[in-house]
N, C-alpha and C positions, 0 to 999 in steps of 0.2 A: 358780385354782390352775393353774400351768403344770407339765406333767409332764416329768420328767427323761429319760424314755426317748427314744432317738433311733433313726431308721430311715434307712438310706442311700437316696438317690434315684438310680436308675440313669439314664444318658442316654436320651433319647427319640429315636426315629427320626423323620425328617421325614415329612410327609404324602406318600403315594404314590398318584397317581391310577391307576385301573384301566382306563381306556380307554372308548370309546363304548359298549361292550357292558355296561358296569357303571355304574349310576347312584349307587351308594354309593361314596364316596371312601374308599380304604383308608388306614389310619394305623397303621403298625407301631410300637408303643411298647414299649420295653424298660423298663417302669416298674412298674405295680402290678397286683395281681390278687387272686384269692381261691381258696384251696384248701379242701378239705373240713375240714382241720384249723384253718382260720383263723376259722371261725365262720360260720354260715349260708352254706352253700355257694352251657359258653359256647356258640358259634353260628357261622354262616357263610353264604355264598351269593353266587352270581353273579346279579345282577338285570339285566334288559335295559330299554333305553329311558330317557327322562329325565323321564317323568311320574311323579308321586308319588301313589299312591292315598291319598285322605283318609279320615277316619273312617267315611264312609258309602259308601266304595267309589269315590267320584268321584276324578278326578285333578286336581291343581293344579300349575301351573308357576310358577316365580319366577325368570325369567332375569335380572331386575335386582335380585335380592336383595342387600342390603347386607351386608358382612362385619363380624363382630364384630372389635374390635381384637385384635391378636395377644397383647398383654399386658393383663392385668387386675389387679384389686386386691380385697382383702377386708379389712374392718375390723369387728371385734366392737364394736358400739356399746353393747350392753347384755346382761347376763345376766338374762333375763326370769324364770326360775324355777329353783329348785334342789331337791334332795332327792326327785326323782321316782324311782319304783321301776319298773324294766324298761320304760321308755316305748318305744313302737313307732310307732303311727300318730299323725298330727297333722292337725287340720282347723280352719282359721281360721273363726271365726264372722263374720257380717256386721258386728257391732259392734266387731270388732277383737280380741276375746278368742279363746282357743284351746281346742279340745278335744283331749285327749291320751289314748291308750289305754295300759293297762299290760298287757304280755304275760302276766306271771306272776300278777298279781293279778286279772285278768279284769275290770277296772273301767275306766270312762270318767270323766275328770275335766275340769273347766273351770278354765283358768288365766286369771286377770285379767292382761291384757297390760301394764297400768299398774303394778300393785302386786306381781305375782307370786303373789298368793294363790291357792291351789289348793283347789277344792271338788269332792268326789266327787259325781258325778251318779247313779251306780248301778253295779251289776255286771251282767255279761251271763251269764245262766244257761247251763250246758252247756259252758263253756270247760274244756278239758283241757290245762293248761300243762305239757306233757311234751317234753323235748328242745328243738327249735327251734319247737315249736308253742305255741299259746296265743291270746290276743286280739291280733290283728295290725293290719292296716290299718283305718282309718275314713275315711268321706267323708260330706259333706252332700249331701242331695238337691238337684238343680238348682232345685227349687221349695221349698226349705227355708223360706222366709218364709211359705208357705201350709201346707205339710204337716208341717213340723218333723221330718222323717225324718233320723235318723242311721243310716248304713249301717256294718256291721262285718263283717270277715272273721275267722273264728276256727277253731281246731282243736277238734273235739269228740272224744268217745271213739271215734267210728267214722269220721269224715271231716273234711275242711275244708269250711266252708260260709259263705255270705253271708246275713246277716240285716239287718233294719231295725227301728228302734225310734223311737217318737215321744218327743221331748224336751219336757217340760213344766217350764219354769223356775219356775213358781209353786208347785211342790211343795217339800217340805222336802228338804234335802240328803240325798243317798244314795238318793232315791226318785223322781228326776226323769226316769228312763227307763222307758217302758212295756215290758211283756213283748215280746220280739222275735218277729217273724214271719219265716219262712224265705223268702228270695228264691231261693237256689240251694243245693243240697246235692249230695254225691257227688263232691266233689273229693278225690282220694286224699291220705291223710295219712301221715306217717312221723315218725320221730325227727328227721329232717333234711329239708330241701328242701320246705318247705310253701308257698313263695311268700308271698302275703299282702297285696300292695299292691292297693288298689282306688282308682279315680278315675273321675269323670264327665268324658267328653270334650266337645269343642265341639259335637258332634252330640247331646248330652244322653243318650247311651247310657252304661251302666255297664261299665267295663273292669276286669279282674282279672288279675293275674299269678300263675301257679301254678307249682309245682315238680314234679319227678318223684318226690318222696317217697322217694328212694333206689332206685327201680326204673327203670333207664334205659330199658327197653322202652316205657314209657308215653309218652315224649316224641314218638315217631314213630307212636304208635297214635292214629289219627284218632277213634276211638270213646271214648278216655279224655279226661278233663278235666285230667289231670296233664301237666306240662311244656308248658303252653300260655299264650297270652294269650287271654282270653275277652272277648267283647263281647255285651251283652245289654240288653234294655229295663230300666227301673227296677224292673219286676216280675219280672225274672229270665228272661224269655222270649227266644227268638231274635228279632232285630229284623225278619226278613223281607226285609231288603235289606242289602247292604254286607258281609255275611259270606260266606265261600267257599261255604257250604251254607245255604240258606234256613231249614232246620229245625234248625240247630245254633248253639250259642253260641261255638264254636271260631273264633277269628279268625286265629291263627298258631300254629305248632307247632315242634317240634324245639328246645325250650328246656330248660335244666337247672333253673334256679331264678330266676324273675323277681321282683324286689322294688322296682323303680323304674319309674314310668310318668309321662310328662308330654308336653305338646304345645307345638310352637313357634308362632310367629305365623301361619304358613301352614297350621296344623292338621295338621302331620305328627306322628305318634306316635313318641316315643323311649322306649327301655326299657334298663335295666341288667340284666346277667345274671352270676351267679356261675359261674365256670369250676371246673374240678377241680384240676389240677396245673399247667396251662400258661398259659391265658389267661382273664381276665375280659373282659367286653365291654360296649360301648355300641352298641346296634342301632337302626337306623331301621326301623320296623315297617311291613310291607305286608300287607294282607289276603291270606290264603292263602299267606303266605311260610313256607318251611321253613328254620329257622335251624340245622339240622344235628346237634344233639346227639342221640345219643351218638357219632356217627361222627367228630366232630372238635371241638376247641376252637379258637376264634379263626378267623382268615382261612385258608380252605382253597382258594378259587378253583375250586371244583368246580361243575359244572353242576347246577342244581336246588336249590342251597343259597344262602342270602343271607349274605354276609360282614358282619362287624361294621364299623362306621365307625371305631371306636377299640378298642384292646385293651391290657390291662395284665398284667404278671406278678402272680401271686397274692399275694406278700408285701406288695404296695403298694396293693392295692385292697380286694377283697371288697365289691363295690358293692351298697349297699342302695338307699336312696331317691335320686331325681334330681329336679331342678327346672330349668326353662328360664327364664332371666332375662337381660335385656340382650344378647340374641343368642347366649348361650352355654348349654350344658348344664352344670349343677353336679351333681356326683356325690359322695354321702357314702360314705366308705370305712370299713369296720369294721376288718378286720385292718390295713389301711394307715394308719388313724388320721389321715386328712387329707381335705380337701375338694378335689376335682379340678374344674378349669374347662376345658371343651372348647369353644373358640370356633368358631362356625359361619358359613358362608355358604351358605344354602340347605341342601342335603343333604350338604355337604362340610365338613370341618374346614379351617381356614385357618392353623393353627399347632399346634405341639405343645401338649398339655394342660399346664396349670400346677397345681402342688400348693400348697395353702395350709393353715395351721393344723396343720402336720405335728407330731404327737406332743404338741400343746398341750392338747387336751381329751379325748384317748383315742379310743375307738371312736365313729364317727359313724354314726347309724342313718337319720335322716330329714331331708330338706331340702325346704322348701316355699316358693314365692314369697309375699311379704307383700303383693302388690298395688301396691306403690309402687317397684318395681325392686330391692328388697332381698330378703332371705331369712330364714326361720326355720330354725334348725338344732337337731336333737335328738341328744344324746349317748347312748351305749349301753354304759356301764361296769358297770351292775348286772344284766346279762343272764346272769351266771355265767361269762362268758368275758373279762371285763375285770378291772381292778384298781381298784375304785372309791375315790375320795377322799371327803373330808368333804362336799363339795357335790354329788356326783353322785347321780342324773343331772340334767342341766340342759337348758333351752331357751335358745338364744342368738339375739339379733337381729343380723343382719349387714348391713352396707352394702357392696355389691359393684359392680364395673364390669368 
């Protein structure tokens, strides 16, 4: 089903380097963004030097990094599944099938990637689906073949938390997930800005994007888990190395609401962030980096804050999930109802972002690499802010370049 709604695309500014004192290349875009009214509700900073801290705090350089082509393409090759209710997180299984979480139902289901058949594995007890909260991101343990752990980030009656559950495919449908054990609790919750994306990095550590839960002061409060990117062991403990403080899981701060995390081929962490009324952002994440919220949205060029690599006006983004594939960051836009491609060369953009699938499938929530250079894309029309059609919500398989 192609939607008849149309959104105007404003011209995008060309990439603007920031000089030797800044290793994040600036890109002023007069294009897309997210405001609090757009659903699931940005950052800045001057960084110095050319070395990029990796997931463990080490630095990596890629002076000979090849650039992604300025122009790309997207082709929807298959609608894998339809009729999903408030899908949020997506985790590909080793055999090619997909696990998907339902924000409002509090369930995890398995989607047969060949037939589209959806089987509920079980519900996650304690989920409180209120406002933008509920069962959000999911991720597989890096040792999933041995431990069968599925990790989940969800909103409870008192906080946001991360749990893990063993998945036993030999049990009957609806009972294949063990009772959850808590990995981390105490992430502030609210009707808005609950963050929710979790992912294991190339260092085998667990990362989580959190939100300020509507309380701006939390983002600059180093003692709070709100408005942060967190990095922890699979057991929820501080890693002991690589984080700004050895006894803390806080990795970066000054965030408003982070719902997209992924790494490029050089193990650099990228994150999307919802702005308020001015700019949404794509950020290159550095351990100990302060991304500025609530002092400003978007690029500010102020000492002590890290500026975004790309930024959009709110009506054309509201960025949730991101994925890195074929040298570009792909960003799923909710309010903007499009998939953005940001071509990279190392830490910099090489051309204006391109928008694909504009208004064709409605709100876009999650995008995940399929392991073969393509993407899985999850729509988000049944989250109470969309206008769902007969087939919503769906998982699409994309061929991209």
